[in-house]
N, C-alpha and C positions, 0 to 999 in steps of 0.2 A: 615451485611458486604457485600460490593460489590464484585462481582467475580473478580479474579485476571487474569484469562486467557481467551483468545478468541480461537475459533476453526477456521479452514480454512474457513468454511462457514461464520462465523462472520466477518472475515477479508474481504472476498469477498463482503459481503453486505455493510460493512462500506465504502469500497473504490469504490463500484459500478463497480466491475470487476467480471470476472468469477472465479469460484473455481479453475480452472486450472491455471489461471494467479496468483491467490493468492498462490497456491502451488508452482509455479515457483519462486515467490519472496522468499519464505521460503527456498526452496532447493538450490537456488543460493546464499543464505547468505545475500541477500539484506535486508531481514526482519528476525532478530534473533528469533529463536523458539527452543522449545525442543520437543522431541518425547517421548510420554508416551504410551507404548504398540505400537499399530498401528496408533495412532492419534497424529498429530502435535498440539501443543498448543503455543500460542503467548501471551506474557504478554501485557496487555493493555498499559502499559508505553512504551513498545517497539514499539507497533503500533503507538502510538502518536509521538514518536521520529522519526519513519520512515516518517510519514506525514510531520513533521516539516522539515526534511531533503529534502523532495521533494519540499516544498515551497522554501527553501533556494536555491536549485538547479535551480528551475524555475526563481527565481529572478535574479540569476547570469546570466542565459542564456538570459533573457530579457535585462538585462543591457549591455551585450556584443553584442546585436543585432542579436543573433542567431535565434530568432523567427520572425525577422522583415518581412521576405518574405513568411511566412506560412499563409495558409487560416485558419480561425477559424473552430473548429470542429462543425459540424451541430448539432443543438439541436434536440433531439428526444422526442416525447411524450410518456409517460408511462401509 
């Protein structure tokens, strides 16, 4: 059986952001999570739904021309 929950570190790795940013998404309510003891846990289905919402938001902003005058984010080598 596949695991049901991700940790803050898992979310950070998946989204390629810092743990602090992932924690901020959880504590702001943008990414639904539950707290078990001292640790936050995020259901993988909630993480996937969050990602899909971000795609939808980006598509809306692009369609409205909001991103028309912005520079692309520079690529970094890892």
